[in-house]
Backbone as a ProteinNet text record, in pm:
[ID]
protein_1_A
[PRIMARY]
XXXXXXXXXXXXXXXXXXXXXXXXXXXXXXXXXXXXXXXXXXXXXXXXXXXXXXXXXXXXXXXXXXXXXXXXXXXXXXXXXXXXXXXXXXXXXXXXXXXXXXXXXXXXXXXXXXXXXXXXXXXXXXXXXXXXXXXXXXXXXXXXXXXXXXXXXXXXXXXXXXXXXXXXXXXXXXXXXXXXXXXXXXXXXXXXXXXXXXXXXXXXXXXXXXXXXXXXXXXXXXXXXXXXXXXXXXXXXXXXXXXXXXXXXXXXXXXXXXXXXXXXXXXXXXXXXXXXXXXXXXXXXXXXXXXXXXXXXXXXX
[TERTIARY]
6937.5	6814.2	6734.6	6676.6	6597.9	6450	6370.2	6212.8	6160.1	6051.5	5994.7	5867.8	5876.4	5771.7	5635.9	5567.6	5437.1	5424.1	5520.8	5577.5	5655	5690.4	5781.6	5899.2	5944.6	6116.1	6151.2	6276.4	6348.5	6412.2	6390.1	6455.3	6555.2	6634.2	6706.6	6680.3	6675.9	6639.6	6785.7	6804.3	6912.8	6890.4	6964.2	6949.9	6985.2	7117.2	7190.6	7040.6	6944.2	6850.6	6742.1	6745.1	6627.1	6523.9	6400.6	6279.1	6289.9	6367.1	6393	6477	6570.1	6665.4	6583.5	6491.2	6424.3	6332.7	6270	6194.6	6249.6	6359.4	6424.4	6494.4	6481.5	6538.9	6455.7	6338.8	6275.3	6308.8	6315.4	6353.9	6495.2	6592.1	6728.8	6755.4	6674.6	6696.6	6564.4	6485.1	6412.3	6313.1	6283.8	6206.7	6059.8	5974.3	5799.8	5817.7	5887.5	5878.7	6013	6020.3	6139.3	6123.8	6181.9	6156.6	6283	6251.8	6375.6	6359.3	6478.3	6444.4	6582	6571.9	6669	6780.4	6879.3	6989.2	7101.6	7192	7303.4	7367.3	7479.3	7593.3	7708	7840.2	7942.6	8006.3	8004.1	8093.8	8002.2	7884.4	7816.7	7903.5	7918.9	7973.2	7869.7	7841.3	7762.2	7618.8	7550.9	7417.3	7409.1	7314.6	7275.6	7151.4	7152.5	7040.6	6890.7	6875.3	6754.6	6734.2	6807.3	6772.1	6732.1	6798.3	6794.3	6639.7	6612.1	6478.2	6352.8	6355.7	6300.1	6284	6381.7	6399.3	6301.8	6294.9	6245	6095.3	6062.6	5896.5	5851.3	5931.4	5865.4	5850.3	5964.7	5945.4	5842.9	5784.3	5674.8	5538.6	5543.5	5425	5418.2	5515	5496.6	5601.7	5581.8	5639.9	5653.2	5741.1	5824	5816.3	5788.6	5820.2	5939.3	5966.5	6110.6	6105.6	6172.4	6165.8	6313.3	6327	6467.8	6454.5	6543.7	6558.8	6645.3	6639.9	6741.3	6782.1	6878	6915.4	6999.1	6912.9	6972.8	7029.2	7051.7	7130.7	7009.4	6938.2	6859	6700.5	6630.4	6495.6	6469.4	6571.4	6555.3	6553.6	6671.7	6693.9	6596.5	6493.4	6420.8	6297.7	6280.4	6169.3	6192.1	6320.6	6376.3	6323.2	6326.1	6307.2	6151.7	6098.7	5944.3	5868.6	5936.1	5873.8	5900.9	6005.5	6038.3	5943.1	5897.4	5809.8	5681	5624.9	5524.5	5520.6	5598.9	5628	5633.9	5715.7	5715.7	5603.5	5514.1	5393.1	5450.4	5556.6	5632.1	5568.8	5508.8	5478.7	5571.8	5526.8	5589.6	5696.6	5708.2	5804.7	5742.8	5820.7	5761.5	5864.7	5829.5	5953.5	5899.8	5986.3	5949.5	6041.4	5981.3	6055.8	6022.8	6094	6071.1	5944.6	5864.5	5746	5792.8	5919.7	5977.5	5838.4	5835.6	5712.6	5600.2	5635.3	5519	5388.6	5298.1	5169.4	5167.1	5256.3	5254.3	5309	5415.2	5495.1	5444.3	5468.9	5458.4	5328.1	5291.4	5156.7	5232.8	5133.6	5182.2	5131.7	5253.1	5166.2	5114.6	5005.4	4891.8	4919.8	4967	4987	5030.1	5002.3	5005.6	5173.3	5217.6	5346.2	5436.5	5414.6	5504.9	5447.5	5540.6	5505.1	5588.1	5514.2	5574.4	5614.1	5681.8	5706.1	5598.1	5544.2	5448.3	5477.7	5567.9	5642.2	5712	5787	5884.2	5986.1	6040.6	6142.7	6108.9	6167.3	6184.3	6233	6311.1	6379.9	6288.5	6181.9	6071.3	5979.6	5971.2	5886.2	5938.9	6071	6133.7	6199.4	6230.3	6262.5	6143.8	6071.1	5955.4	5977.4	5870.6	5924.2	5926.7	5855.9	5830.1	5975	6039	6176.1	6268.3	6259.9	6367.3	6327.7	6239.9	6204.8	6300.1	6275.4	6387.5	6511.5	6558.3	6697.2	6726.6	6650.5	6703.5	6688.6	6607.7	6615.1	6745.3	6810.2	6947.5	7065.2	7039.3	7147.7	7151.2	7060.9	7046.5	6975.5	7023.1	6952.6	6804.4	6781.4	6630.7	6544.4	6514	6479.4	6340.3	6244.5	6118.1	6103	6233.7	6256.5	6305.1	6386.2	6476.3	6404.3	6314.7	6200.6	6119.8	6051.5	5977.7	6039.3	6170	6245.2	6248.1	6297.9	6307.6	6188	6045.4	5967.5	5925.3	5922.9	5925.4	5995.8	6141.6	6216.9	6167.4	6161.5	6131.2	6013.4	5933	5792.9	5761.4	5833.7	5869.4	5956.3	6046.8	6142	6064.2	5976	5908.9	5804.4	5738.2	5634.4	5696.1	5835.8	5920.8	5930.9	6002.1	6066.4	5941.5	5821.3	5722.5	5693.8	5645.3	5626.7	5731.2	5864.5	5948.5	5973	5956.6	5928.2	5778.4	5709.3	5577.6	5615.8	5660.6	5704.9	5782.6	5864.3	5970	5919.1	5819.7	5720	5656.5	5596.5	5540	5638.2	5752.5	5844.5	5880.1	5899.4	5920.1	5798.4	5683.2	5577.6	5582.7	5678.3	5676.5	5813.1	5855.5	6015.8	6112.2	6105.4	6253.3	6278.8	6357.6	6370.1	6396.8	6313.7	6341.2	6471	6534.5	6632.8	6649	6806.9	6823	6764.5	6686.2	6658.4	6742	6754.4	6832.5	6954.9	6979.9	7105.9	7128.8	7224.9	7249	7320	7236.8	7301.1	7333.8	7397.3	7426.8	7299.6	7324.2	7220.4	7121.9	7148.4	7080.4	7020.5	7048.3	6997.6	6926.1	6927.2	6840	6953.8	6973.9	7059.6	6967.3	7061.2	7022.9	7081.4	7036.2	7103.3	7083	7229.1	7224.9	7235.2	7217.6	7200.7	7095.7	7010.3	6874.6	6784	6660.3	6581	6502.6	6547.7	6491.7	6604.5	6568.4	6665.5	6676.2	6547.1	6546.7	6477	6573.9	6558.1	6449.6	6405.1	6347.7	6406	6554.5	6619	6644.7	6641.1	6671.1	6511.2	6434	6305.6	6265.2	6284.7	6294.7	6362.1	6464.1	6532	6469.3	6358.2	6283.5	6142.7	6121.6	5988.8	6051	6184.3	6215	6209.7	6253.9	6270.5	6141.9	6056.3	5894.8	5834.7	5862.2	5811.9	5887.9	6020.9	6064.4	6066	5999.7	5962	5834.1	5879.4	5769.4	5655.2	5648.3	5556.1	5488.4	5520	5500.1	5331.8	5214.5	5080.8	5066.7	5111.1	5089.5	5158.5	5278.3	5351.9	5227.5	5187.5	5119.5	4984.7	4915.4	4799.7	4804.3	4949.7	4918.8	4954.4	5054	5074.4	4935.4	4845.4	4713.2	4624.8	4615.9	4504.7	4569.2	4704.8	4751.5	4804.9	4752.3	4851.3	4880.4	5017.1	5056	5083.9	5108.7	5151.9	5319	5362.1	5508.2	5602.5	5518.6	5649.9	5651.9	5559.7	5566.9	5622.4	5652.8	5726.9	5878.5	5919.5	6051.6	6144.6	6243.2	6336.1	6391.5	6411.3	6439.9	6569.2	6662	6824.9	6817	6741.6	6767.3	6684.2	6562.1	6485	6593.5	6650	6726.4	6846.8	6925.9	7026.8	6940.8	6851.9	6762	6747.1	6714.9	6683.7	6795.5	6890.8	7009.2	7081.5	7085.4	7167.4	7109.5	6990.7	6895.9	6931	6936.3	6957.2	7104.5	7202.3	7343	7348.3	7290.8	7294.7	7247.5	7140.5	7056.9	7142.7	7223.6	7274.6	7395	7479.8	7601.4	7531.9	7423	7356.3	7317.7	7257.2	7215.3	7244.4	7358.2	7436.3	7521.3	7561.2	7650.6	7766.2	7814.1	7954.5	7976.2	7859.9	7858.9	7917.6	7926.7	7971.5	7844.6	7852.4	7749.4	7762.3	7651.9	7648	7663	7768.2	7785.2	7669.5	7666.9	7564.1	7542.8	7640.3	7658.5	7601	7608.5	7608.9	7443.6	7404.3	7246.8	7185.9	7218.9	7156.5	7184.3	7268.3	7286.8	7195.3	7185	7084.1	6950.3	6922	6782.5	6729.8	6830.7	6816.7	6796.5	6880.4	6841.7	6722.7	6674.1	6516.8	6431	6454.5	6336.2	6348.1	6451	6465.5	6368.5	6399.4	6337.5	6180	6128.7	5986.3	5939.5	5953	5916.3	5770.9	5663.7	5511.5	5503.8	5605.9	5636.1	5679.7	5777.4	5829.4	5778.7	5709.5	5629.1	5490.2	5486.6	5336.9	5204.9	5087.1	4991.2	4989.7	4962.3	4933.4	5029.4	5161.5	5304.4	5258.5	5217.3	5209.8	5073.1	4983.9	4838.1	4886.3	4990	5019	5100.3	5143.4	5232.8	5166.7	5070.4	4993.6	4900	4838.9	4742.2	4819.6	4954.9	5001.6	5052.3	5088.6	5143.7	5008	4894.2	4763.4	4739.5	4698.8	4708.3	4780.6	4901.8	5008.6	4948.4	4923	4919.3	4790.7	4694.8	4543.9	4519.9
21600.8	21677.8	21607.6	21664.2	21653.3	21695.1	21619	21647.1	21578.9	21607.2	21570.7	21459.9	21337.6	21261	21304.2	21187.2	21211.1	21221.9	21154.3	21121.2	21238.1	21328.2	21444.8	21426.8	21313.1	21270.7	21331.3	21390.1	21426.1	21344.1	21322.2	21195.9	21241.6	21152.6	21191.9	21052.7	21120	20950.8	20892.6	20770.7	20736.3	20664.4	20730.2	20657.9	20527.4	20478	20357.6	20247.9	20259.1	20159.5	20189.4	20116	20166	20084	20105.6	20004.7	19890.5	19885.6	19771.6	19688.8	19726.5	19670.6	19581.9	19685.5	19625.4	19514.3	19520.4	19464	19308.9	19290	19172.9	19083.7	19158.7	19093.7	18969.4	18972.9	18827.6	18724.1	18731.2	18665	18632.1	18724.4	18656	18590.5	18583.7	18538.5	18400.5	18403.6	18298.3	18290.8	18393.5	18418.7	18454.5	18442.4	18466.7	18640.4	18674.2	18791.8	18863.9	18984.5	19056	19153.5	19143.8	19248.4	19352.2	19475.2	19571.8	19618.8	19596.1	19711.3	19760.3	19842.1	19950.3	19862.7	19922.2	19849.8	19881.7	19856.9	19839.6	19994.3	19984.6	20110.1	20091.4	20170.3	20119.9	20034.3	20002.7	19938.1	19772.5	19777.7	19632.2	19520.8	19386.9	19283.3	19179.2	19107.5	18969.7	19032	18946.1	18969.5	19033.6	19164.5	19232.9	19205	19270.8	19199.5	19252	19355.5	19393.2	19265.3	19190.9	19100.8	19004.5	18927.7	18809.7	18828.5	18948.5	19029.7	18972	19039.6	19033.3	18854.1	18820.1	18672.1	18590.1	18604.8	18514.1	18556.6	18664.1	18720.5	18647	18648.2	18587.7	18432.3	18410.2	18252.7	18216.5	18283.1	18271.3	18290.3	18393.8	18418.4	18371.4	18322.5	18275.4	18127.1	18045.7	17921.8	17861.5	17825	17757.9	17859.2	17977.4	18055.1	18110.1	18134.3	18160.6	18341	18371.9	18509.4	18591.7	18666.5	18724.1	18913.5	18901.9	19032.1	19096.3	19214	19302.8	19421.1	19430.5	19514.2	19631.5	19750.7	19883.2	19981.7	20086.1	20165.9	20272.2	20339.9	20417.7	20416.8	20454.1	20464.3	20516.7	20630.8	20688.1	20597.9	20540.4	20427	20337.7	20290.6	20223.4	20254.3	20396.6	20470.6	20507.7	20522.3	20537.7	20428.6	20276.1	20183.8	20193	20200.2	20189.7	20279.8	20395	20524.9	20458.4	20376.1	20346.1	20204.7	20120.5	20015.4	20054.6	20168	20248.3	20310.4	20411.4	20429.8	20328.6	20226.7	20104.7	20003.6	20025.3	19923	19769.8	19772.2	19642.9	19565.2	19437.7	19350.5	19258.3	19187.4	19095.4	19166.2	19293.2	19368.3	19454.6	19427.7	19475.6	19596.5	19722.2	19783	19798.8	19779.9	19801.6	19885.7	19992.3	20083.7	20073.7	20164.3	20178.4	20273.3	20295.5	20377.7	20523.3	20508.3	20659.7	20705.6	20835	20931.5	20971.2	20861.4	20874.1	20847.4	20939.1	20926	20981.6	21052.5	21130.8	21293.1	21268.4	21408.9	21444.5	21317.7	21339.4	21257.8	21287.7	21201.9	21064.9	20971.5	20827.3	20768.4	20723.8	20702.6	20540.9	20533.6	20442.1	20373.5	20263.9	20196.1	20061.1	19945.9	19812.8	19760	19861.7	19800.4	19858.7	19926.2	19994.2	19952.4	19880.3	19806.7	19890.6	19933.4	19974.6	19881.3	19913.9	19823.6	19863.3	19772.4	19805.2	19921.6	19910.9	20028.6	20124.9	20217.7	20342.7	20224.4	20129.1	20046.1	19911.6	19825.7	19674.5	19625.1	19734.5	19695.1	19683.5	19793.4	19789.7	19658.9	19625.3	19508.6	19401	19389.2	19264	19236.1	19377.3	19325.2	19342.9	19242.3	19242.1	19153.3	19161.1	19123.5	18957.5	18921.8	18767.5	18739.2	18774.7	18749.9	18765.4	18867.5	18893.9	18780	18757.4	18586.8	18493.7	18463	18374.4	18398.5	18469.2	18564.5	18519.8	18574.7	18555	18428.8	18321.8	18198.4	18119	18184.3	18116.5	18176.3	18267.1	18348.2	18326.1	18317.7	18263.2	18152	18123.9	17988.1	17988.5	18124	18159.7	18243.5	18219.3	18296.9	18401.9	18288.1	18349.9	18472	18443.2	18589.3	18667.4	18643	18782.6	18831.5	18770.7	18804.4	18922.7	18892.4	18974.8	19107.4	19079.4	19191.7	19298.2	19225	19283.2	19354.6	19290.5	19346.4	19464.3	19466.6	19588.9	19716.9	19684.5	19798.6	19835.2	19761.8	19786.8	19884.4	19829	19876.5	20022.4	20058.5	20185.6	20274.3	20223.9	20281.2	20334.6	20202.7	20240.5	20340	20343.3	20470.8	20584.6	20599.5	20740	20760.8	20683.7	20699.7	20731.5	20684.6	20729.5	20886.6	20908.2	21033.4	21134.4	21118.5	21216.3	21228.7	21104.8	21130.1	21190.3	21175.4	21248.1	21414.7	21444.8	21582.4	21621.4	21524.1	21569.1	21584.9	21506.8	21548	21663.4	21684.8	21831.2	21929.6	21909.8	22031.4	22064.5	21922	21931.3	22014.4	21952.9	22043.9	22222.5	22261.4	22406.4	22429.7	22357.1	22395.9	22402.9	22297.8	22270.2	22120.3	22107.7	21967.6	21929.7	21862.4	21825.4	21776.8	21671.4	21596	21547.9	21531.5	21470.2	21310.9	21266.3	21153.9	21034.7	20954.8	20837	20853.9	20971.7	21045.6	20974	20879.9	20849.1	20938.2	20996.4	21059	21206.1	21288	21452.3	21525.9	21620.8	21738	21732.2	21687.6	21696.8	21550.7	21433.7	21303.5	21262.4	21144.7	21071.1	20961.1	20986	20920.9	20778.4	20671.3	20555.1	20536.8	20476.7	20465.9	20315.1	20257.3	20099.6	20084.6	20210.4	20149.7	20183.6	20110.6	20149.4	20034	20075.9	20010.4	20050.7	20176.6	20227.3	20265	20264.8	20300	20440.2	20478.1	20648.6	20722.2	20800.4	20857.2	20971.1	20989.8	21100.3	21229.5	21226.2	21366	21327.3	21264.2	21287.8	21321.9	21271.8	21346.1	21450.8	21542.5	21665.5	21758.4	21700.4	21769.8	21834.6	21723.2	21749.7	21846.3	21826.6	21903.5	22048.7	22065.1	22176.7	22280.3	22172.1	22234.6	22267.2	22211.4	22244.5	22373.1	22364.7	22461.4	22610.7	22588.8	22703.3	22777.8	22671.2	22694	22832.1	22919.4	22996.3	22936.1	22805	22729	22611.9	22642	22543.7	22490.9	22609.9	22587	22466.6	22522.9	22445.8	22303.8	22290.4	22156.3	22070.4	22128.5	22038.6	22023.5	22093.8	22098.3	21961.1	21976.8	21864.2	21722.6	21715.6	21588.7	21550.6	21618.4	21582.3	21509.2	21591.5	21551.1	21434.8	21412.3	21300.2	21188.8	21088.9	20960.1	20876.3	20808.6	20718.1	20589.1	20477.1	20366.8	20368.3	20318.2	20348.9	20276.6	20186.9	20119.3	20205	20296.4	20410.6	20532.5	20553.6	20696.6	20699.9	20537.7	20563.6	20498	20593.8	20538.3	20421	20328.1	20193.7	20169.1	20211.7	20184.1	20211.6	20336.1	20353.8	20255.3	20194.1	20070.4	19965.3	19939.7	19814.6	19804.5	19969.6	19985.1	19969.7	20015.1	20033.3	19870.5	19787.8	19636.9	19553.5	19567.8	19483.1	19541.1	19680.9	19733	19662.4	19645.6	19587.4	19459	19403.6	19223.2	19186.1	19303.4	19262.5	19312.7	19405.3	19416.1	19313.3	19267.3	19153.6	19011.8	18999.3	18881.3	18860.2	18987.4	19013.8	18970.3	19056.6	19045.7	18881.3	18804.6	18670.5	18575.3	18571.2	18450	18402.6	18265.9	18180.7	18256.6	18257.1	18345.2	18491	18585	18699	18798	18740.1	18811.7	18849	18987	19026.4	18989.3	18960.8	18909.8	19032	19015.1	19129.8	19137.7	19291.1	19318.4	19212.5	19179.2	19099.3	18989.8	18908.6	18806.3	18807.5	18871.4	18913.7	18910.1	18974.6	18996.5	18858.2	18815.3	18675.9	18571.5	18571.7	18487.6	18507.6	18650.5	18680.8	18667.5	18660.3	18639.3	18469.6	18403.9	18258	18213.7	18248.7	18264.4	18296	18408.5	18450.6	18378.1	18313.9	18249.5	18119.2	18075.7	17952.2	17934.5	18058.2	18090.6	18206.5	18279	18419.5	18445.4	18352.6	18397.3	18388.7	18329.5	18332.8	18440.4	18529.2	18656.6	18766.4	18783.5	18890.9	18916.2	19042.3	19073.1	19042.5	18980.7	18972.9	19085.4	19222	19308.5	19329.4	19321.1	19313.7	19206.3	19097.3	18993	18992.3	19072.8	19115	19218	19297.6	19419.7	19350.2	19283	19233.3	19129.8	19046.5	18975	19043.5	19158.8	19233.6	19292	19347.7	19413.7	19337.5	19222	19131.7	19102.3	19072.1	19020.5	19098.6	19247.5	19358.6	19363.4	19343.2	19345.3	19232.5	19111.4	18963.7	18996.1	19077.8	19054	19210.4
10027.2	10041.2	10170.5	10256.7	10376.8	10341.5	10400.7	10426.9	10554.3	10567.5	10707.9	10657.5	10711.9	10665.6	10791	10777.3	10882.1	11002.5	11045.8	11204.2	11267.3	11182.4	11238.8	11193.9	11170.8	11193	11055.3	11084	10944.4	10899.8	10771.4	10701.7	10563.8	10517.1	10398.7	10322.5	10178.5	10076.3	10059.4	10062.3	10058.7	9894.1	9781.7	9674.8	9647.6	9722.5	9712.7	9680.6	9735.1	9732.6	9651.6	9554.9	9456.5	9478.4	9399	9423.1	9395.3	9259.9	9170.8	9266.5	9340.6	9420.3	9556	9601.7	9706.2	9663.6	9542.4	9491.6	9456.4	9442.3	9416.4	9517.4	9639.9	9750.3	9788.4	9769.6	9804.5	9717	9603.7	9492.4	9519.2	9514	9578.9	9703	9821.9	9934.9	9922.3	9840.9	9822.6	9938.4	9976.5	10092.9	10081.7	10213.4	10140.7	10188.6	10286	10353.6	10371.5	10312	10358.9	10468.5	10583.8	10674.7	10697.7	10704.8	10731.1	10873.7	10950.2	11062.5	11085.7	11206.7	11274.6	11338.7	11352.4	11461.3	11424.3	11303.9	11262.3	11279.3	11338.5	11320.7	11256.9	11272.7	11205	11301.7	11411.1	11476.1	11499.9	11457.1	11445.4	11395.5	11436.9	11389.7	11381.6	11289.4	11304.8	11336.7	11398.3	11422.4	11535.5	11537.4	11640.4	11727.6	11837.5	11918.5	11872.4	11772.4	11725.9	11637.9	11559.2	11472.4	11560.3	11649.7	11721.3	11773.9	11837.7	11873.4	11792.8	11652.1	11553.3	11468.4	11473.5	11435.5	11550.3	11647.6	11746.6	11756.1	11732.1	11716.2	11575	11502.1	11343.7	11347.8	11410.8	11430.1	11514.5	11626.3	11707.9	11608.9	11538	11488.2	11329	11295	11138	11140.6	11218.9	11218.6	11102.4	11047.7	10928.5	10812	10815.1	10717.4	10706.3	10559.2	10517.6	10516.2	10627.1	10612	10638.1	10561.7	10548.3	10629.8	10715.8	10798.9	10761.4	10726.6	10691.7	10768.9	10820	10942.8	10883.7	10902.7	10851.9	10954.9	10929.6	11046.5	11136	11099.3	11187.6	11140.1	11227.7	11173.8	11040.2	11000.3	10898.7	10739.9	10778.4	10665.7	10685.4	10748.3	10731.9	10665.4	10717.2	10659.9	10509.8	10476.1	10339.7	10236.3	10313.8	10225.6	10237.9	10352.4	10324.9	10218.8	10202.6	10092.3	9960.8	9963.9	9835	9808.9	9895.2	9893.3	9837.6	9907.4	9872.7	9748.8	9682.1	9559.5	9474.1	9495.4	9390.8	9387.4	9459.2	9486	9509.8	9601	9634.4	9725.3	9694.4	9815.8	9882.5	9978.7	10048.2	10121.6	10148.5	10237.8	10320.3	10497.7	10557.8	10635.1	10703	10770.9	10888.7	10997.8	11133.6	11212.4	11255.1	11354.3	11501.2	11565.6	11714.8	11721.4	11818.2	11818.3	11881.5	11924.2	12010	12068.2	12010.5	12079.5	11950	11839.3	11740.4	11794.1	11810.3	11861.1	12003.7	12040.7	12163.1	12090.8	12057.3	12022.5	11855.4	11802.9	11648.2	11616.8	11505.3	11419.1	11417.9	11410	11378.2	11241.6	11160.8	11031.2	11038.7	10978.4	10981.4	10836.2	10855.3	10714.9	10747.6	10673.8	10726.1	10686.4	10607.3	10570.6	10646.8	10746.3	10848.1	10963.3	11062	11207.4	11253.4	11389.3	11505.7	11614.4	11722.9	11844.4	11912.8	12011.2	12102.3	12199	12258.5	12368	12292.2	12353	12296.2	12223.2	12250.6	12157.5	12191	12102.1	12105.6	12257.2	12324	12471.9	12539.3	12521.1	12615.4	12621.2	12510	12498.9	12542.5	12497.8	12558	12697.4	12779.4	12910.4	13017.5	13018.5	13130.4	13229.9	13325.4	13466.5	13440.1	13368.5	13336.6	13283.8	13191.6	13154.6	13291.4	13323	13439.7	13544.2	13591.5	13688.9	13613.1	13491.3	13441.3	13434.6	13416.8	13473.6	13580.5	13675.3	13831.4	13882.6	13814.9	13854.3	13827.8	13733.2	13688.9	13768	13831.9	13880.1	14032.7	14116.5	14256.4	14310.7	14426.2	14481	14509.2	14574.2	14632.7	14510.1	14400.3	14302.5	14337	14410.9	14434.9	14545	14633.1	14730.9	14676.5	14575.8	14530.6	14428.7	14363.4	14265.9	14318.2	14456.3	14517.3	14549.4	14604.1	14620.9	14481.7	14370.1	14251.6	14209.1	14213.2	14177.6	14251.6	14381.8	14459.1	14429.9	14399.1	14347.3	14201.7	14123.7	13995	13950.1	14032.8	14015.3	14059	14179.1	14236.4	14124.1	14057.2	13975.2	13842	13783.1	13679	13712.5	13810	13817.1	13836.5	13902.4	13888.2	13770.1	13723.3	13545.4	13492.5	13497.6	13414.1	13446.3	13552.6	13586.5	13556.4	13566.9	13521.1	13368	13264.1	13137.3	13103.3	13176.8	13130.4	13154.4	13247.1	13266.8	13154.3	13098.2	13010.9	12876.4	12832.9	12713.4	12722.6	12878.2	12881.5	12861.5	12911.1	12878	12726.7	12658.6	12518.3	12436.2	12494.8	12430.6	12435.2	12545	12571.4	12519.8	12421.6	12366.5	12459	12558.1	12666.4	12676.3	12778.5	12825	12951.4	13042.6	13158.6	13193.8	13105.6	13098.5	12963.8	12940	12787.1	12801.5	12686.1	12673.2	12660.8	12794.4	12787.3	12838.3	12889.8	12945.3	13116.6	13116.4	13278.1	13377.7	13452.3	13577.5	13519	13595.3	13587.2	13598.9	13578.6	13617.4	13481.1	13382.3	13247.3	13244.8	13335.3	13302.3	13422.9	13397.4	13551.2	13611.5	13741.9	13810.3	13871.6	13869.7	13987.7	14081	14194.7	14319.2	14341.5	14357.1	14407.9	14550.3	14644.2	14768.5	14822.8	14921.1	14980.6	14886.9	14894.4	14854	14731.6	14694.2	14560.1	14452.5	14329.3	14209.5	14198.1	14176.8	14146.1	14307.3	14370.8	14468.6	14475.2	14611.2	14634.9	14575.3	14645.3	14582.6	14458.2	14356.6	14224.3	14173.3	14217.2	14157.9	14198.3	14315	14385	14292.8	14234.9	14086.7	14010	13959.5	13854.9	13910.5	14043.8	14053.1	14090.8	14128.6	14130.1	13983.9	13897.3	13760.4	13697	13756.7	13708.3	13789.7	13921.3	13976.8	13918.9	13898.3	13827.9	13682.7	13615.9	13501.4	13453.2	13362.6	13322.4	13280.4	13220.4	13191.2	13262.7	13369.3	13498.3	13494	13471.5	13465.1	13358.8	13241	13110.3	13132.8	13178.2	13204.3	13301.8	13414.9	13499	13438	13391.8	13324.2	13220.4	13133.4	13007.7	13111.6	13222.2	13275.8	13330.5	13392.9	13454.8	13350	13238.1	13147.9	13029.5	13012.6	12929.6	12990.8	13016.9	13057.7	12960.5	12949.5	12862.6	12940.3	12888.4	12917.4	12967	13076.1	13109.3	12994.1	12935.6	12844	12699.7	12694.3	12590.9	12618.4	12751.7	12803	12839.2	12903.1	12922.6	12792.2	12790.6	12674.4	12663.3	12586.7	12563.1	12622.6	12556.7	12607.6	12782.3	12811.6	12929.8	13063.3	13015.7	13084.9	13093.1	12975.6	12982.2	13066.8	13082.3	13165.6	13311.9	13346.2	13479.5	13517.7	13429.9	13450.9	13463.1	13378.7	13401.1	13508	13555	13663.2	13785.8	13797.6	13909.4	13945.6	13826.5	13816	13900.4	13830.1	13886.9	14021.5	14054.6	14214.5	14291.9	14240.4	14317.2	14330.8	14208.8	14181.1	14279.7	14293.5	14385	14535.7	14567.6	14687.9	14770.2	14665.9	14685.2	14622.5	14543	14464.9	14593.6	14566	14637.5	14656.1	14540	14518.2	14559.7	14586.6	14603.6	14498.5	14382.2	14239.9	14171.4	14141.5	14032.3	13889.9	13811.7	13684.4	13624	13502.1	13401.6	13322	13267.9	13202.2	13077.2	13020.1	12866.6	12935.6	13011.4	13065.7	13086.9	13143.9	13190	13047.7	12938.9	12837.6	12763	12756.4	12676.2	12754.5	12872	12921.3	12895.3	12876.2	12875.5	12707	12628.6	12495.6	12465.1	12525.2	12561.8	12594.9	12687.5	12757.1	12654.5	12606.7	12535.2	12387.9	12327.3	12196.6	12236.1	12337.4	12365.5	12404	12438.7	12470.9	12472	12339.8	12340.5	12370.5	12415.4	12445.3	12587.6	12657.4	12804.1	12852	12778.3	12828.6	12783.4	12673.5	12636.4	12705.2	12727.5	12758.2	12677.9	12727.8	12655.8	12539.7	12597.6	12535	12353.9	12379.7	12320.1	12192.5	12242.7	12132.6	12075.4	12147	12064.5	11938.6	11962.8	11891.3	11779.5	11794.1	11683.9	11586.1	11667.9	11594	11489.4	11583.1	11454.3	11374.7	11401.9	11296	11197.2	11221.1	11100.7	11013.4	11052.6	11014.4	10913.1	10979	10889.7	10744.9	10817.5	10689.6	10564.7	10639.7	10555.7	10444.2	10496.3	10456.7	10380.4
[MASK]
+++++++++++++++++++++++++++++++++++++++++++++++++++++++++++++++++++++++++++++++++++++++++++++++++++++++++++++++++++++++++++++++++++++++++++++++++++++++++++++++++++++++++++++++++++++++++++++++++++++++++++++++++++++++++++++++++++++++++++++++++++++++++++++++++++++++++++++++++++++++++++++++++++++++++++++

């Protein structure tokens, strides 16, 4: 049975999770708060990065509190729990989903029992320039010089990726796509370059400019791009942003490390989570921290 929620996302009711079962979770785990998040798939083994992220967030915001985090599959699975919480009048249960384009392409559910990420997804909130400086400092002998190079390259990439995603949203408004969201490379994706001083080349951007010019809706698309502006962290797809960040750090580690070997993406990610777990406040943006704190305060009060 399918229907559509307020955010415009199609959802399927999962009847394996009853309101009574959800209500008993807190007592079963003897926790003050049960938090449902998205993240697991059929290949997931043990803790997933999503859980590490939110566990650190709540350890920072609610120091000493006994919190149980339950990782479900997709956003739809979390929304299924959220609606059962509403229907059953259940307390001490919070659901968290990625913002995606809710509030841009779809209406955003405004309820204290449903928390959104600050950016498009938790990856956008996580992979900050402050965190990247910490990672770089552990990979190269001259981190400050390398970070200046990193900052220059990633700032231009962010600017161009934001413009491309803004245009893509305008295309979607008119029933099409400029590129497939999150696709790496190809005619229907976004390619990155590891040569030179830019990740997103002018040639790559010209591909999108040509598509806009050739669109029968180009006037509407351009008007929408001029009239509506969004934060880069709410435009760029989260997994793609992580891919861009880790790729650049890997390239710079090979260029500047003593051994001239590139750090593997899994190594970069493990270092990132180690740094984040030890000092979340120093890694997240002030805006993201305020967003999570305010959302939690609304829920608790």
